[in-house]
Residue, then its C-alpha position, 0 to 999 in steps of 0.5 A: m360589324k358583328k351585329l350586322l352579321l348576326f342580323a343577316v344570319i337571323a334573317l336567312i334563318a327566318l327566310s328558310f323557315s318561311g320557305c319551309n312553311e310555304a312549301t308545306t302549305a303548298s304540299a298540303d293544298t296539293t294533297t287536298q286537291q288530289e284527294h280522290r274519292t269513290l262515289v258508290i251508287s246502288s241501283s235497280f235501274v240501268r241494267e243493260v250494257y248500253e244503258k250503263e254506257e249512256y250513263q258513263d258517257y253523258i252523266f258520269d264522265a264529266f262529273e268525275e273529272a270536275h269532282n276528282c272522283t270515280i263513280q261506282l254503279n252497282v246494279y241489282s236485278e232483284t229489288g229484294a237483293l238491293f234492299d237486303k244490301i242496304k239493310t245489311e249496311q245499315e244494321s252493321d253500320n258499315i255504310v258503303t253505298d252513297l246514293l240509291i236509285a230505287h223504283y217508286s214502288d220500293m221507296v216505302n221500304y227505305i223511308d217508312g220504319n227503316d229510316y235508311v235515306l236522308d231527308l233532302s228537303n233542303l237540297e230541293t230548296e237549293m234547286s229552285d230552278r227546277t220543277f219536279s213533277d208532283a205525280f210521284n210525291s206519294s212515293t218520294n215524299r212524306g208530308d213536307s219532306r222529300y227523300f227521293f228525286p224522280i229521274n224517270t217515268d214511263l206511261y201510256l200513249s195512243i198511236a194510229n196508222v195514218d190510214a186509220f184517220n180515214y175512218l174516224p167516227s162522225g163528228l171527230t176530226e184528226e185535229d181533235v185527236l192529235a190534240g188529245n181532244y177525244t174520248w174513250t167513246d170516240f176510241v171505241n167507235w173508231v174501232d169498227g172491227d173492219h177498217v180499224k182494229t186494236a189490241i189488248l196487252g193480254q198475256a197473262a201476268k204481264m201488262i193488261i192491269y196497267q193498260i186497263g188501269g189507265m183507262a179507268l183513271s180517266h173516268t174518275d176524280t178519285i185516284e186513290g183506290t181506283f188502281p188496281g181495283l176492278n169493280t169501281d164505277a171507273n173500272k166497270r166503264a173501262w172493262s165495258d169498253i173492252l167488252e164492246m170492242y171485242l163483241k164487234g170484232g175490234i180486238h185482235p185475236e192474238s191479244a190473249n198472248i201478247a205483251d207488246l203491240s208494236g209488231l201488230l202495228q208495224n205489220g198492219s194487223i191493227q191500226l190503233a192502240f193505247t199502249h206503253m210508250n216504249q212500244v209507241s216509240t219503237v213503231y213511230t221512230n222506225a216509220p214516222a211517216q206512217f203513224k201519228v202519236f197522240p195523248g190517250p183518250k179522255g174519260e168521264s173526268g175530262k182527263a186522260g189517264t195512265i199508270i206510271g212507273g219509274h225510279g228516283i234517287g236518294i242519299i243513304k243515311g250515314s254516307d261518308n260522301e254526303d257532300l259529293a252525293r248532293e252535288f251529284i243529284k244536282w248534276m244528274t237532275a239538271p235538264e241536260q243530264i236528266v234526259h239521259a238519266a231517263l234512258g228514253s223514258v220521260p224525265p219528270l222535270a218540266e224544264a227537260t223539254s229545253a234539252l230535247g230536240n225534234t226527233p220522233k223519239d224526242e217528240i214522244i218524250k215531250m208528249g210524255i212530259a205534258t201527259i204527267s202534268s195534265a192526266n190522271v196518273e197513278g204510280l205503283q206505290m201500293i205494290p207492297e200492300y199485297t202479298e203477291w203482285g203476280a196474283v194481283k195481275g191474275c185478277s185482271d187476267a181472269v176477267f179478260a180471259a172470260i171475255l175472250d172465251g165467251t164466258i162474258t158476253t153481257q154487262t151483267e156477266l161482266y159486272a158479276m165477274l168484276d165483283a168476284q175478282q175484286a173479292a179475290l183481290e181483297a184477299l191478297k192484301v197484307n194483313 
């Protein structure tokens, strides 16, 4: 009897210890499940309040709930301030930032020499269901290694008032134009100075360098060195088209002072334009029945051309939340999220078309996705190669100003000016 009682006591003690262990294990599991982390994103993108709201509503909220975390987005209006922030963290070994959203032109500062971002080639392998545009590889990649994933780009498209199609040059059809099967020669002939006018983004230190750059890219198979150059054959052809349209009265006189053509299109002052997609979207979404949107003209290369800009996302070296950061990139670059991440510009992902609808705005974005895969494109990765980008813009400004004030009226005068400004451009290169 005593033995039976002893066994019963021992059994109760064992059960008690077992219960404690189970409770302790359950408590540990609960603690692990409830561990809350903060994922810090430092960015030169998503600057406006409404942009931050879109990111929160369509990208952050669901991720935060699924991964029990809070996303802290720190936005820097000056790219230099963003770089200084990351540099300070790296040099002090006090890493706060987990993810970096940088402009394509600034990625070189984080990859070459500084080694501030991780090689994400293996993450790209994990996302084999996605086709990222290779148009940005000179900025995002080094050889076979990827450091950033592209999340948005902007580019140049064409738009015309529906009435302008009544004055197409002989042999050109509306179907040809809308399909992108027309040339810069067709565009120049379409601008007759009477029924059809266009405009140039001529405000000093603004956009003309990109507008002309896209024109020039369509005329060459040699992309590197064409932009921001001035006196290559491709650039001479582009500037010759500008001069021809101006001499026949086809360029609106306000071109000297504008960086946005949407107002001139909306009030009927011009009927045709090759311009930035944001301006195209503003006009077309407000009056889709009055305008038609189509790819830019093809040049001597047989392709359209456009300058592209935008941003990509990478992971900071030394991040304590690398695992979570990797999951976030997977989430953000999925088609359903990247269309929001692009904030109305073009998501550089072929599969993103599946997440777009048929609204006028979506039609423009789809055309942009098609453009980056079919046109001659060039990014802005060369900006750090020059001492002052504003001065680089000034070289193109000087040529356009000389056309407008009558200094340039012949091709000979144009070519001489282009040579002179090319020399000025070369003097701006970093030694």
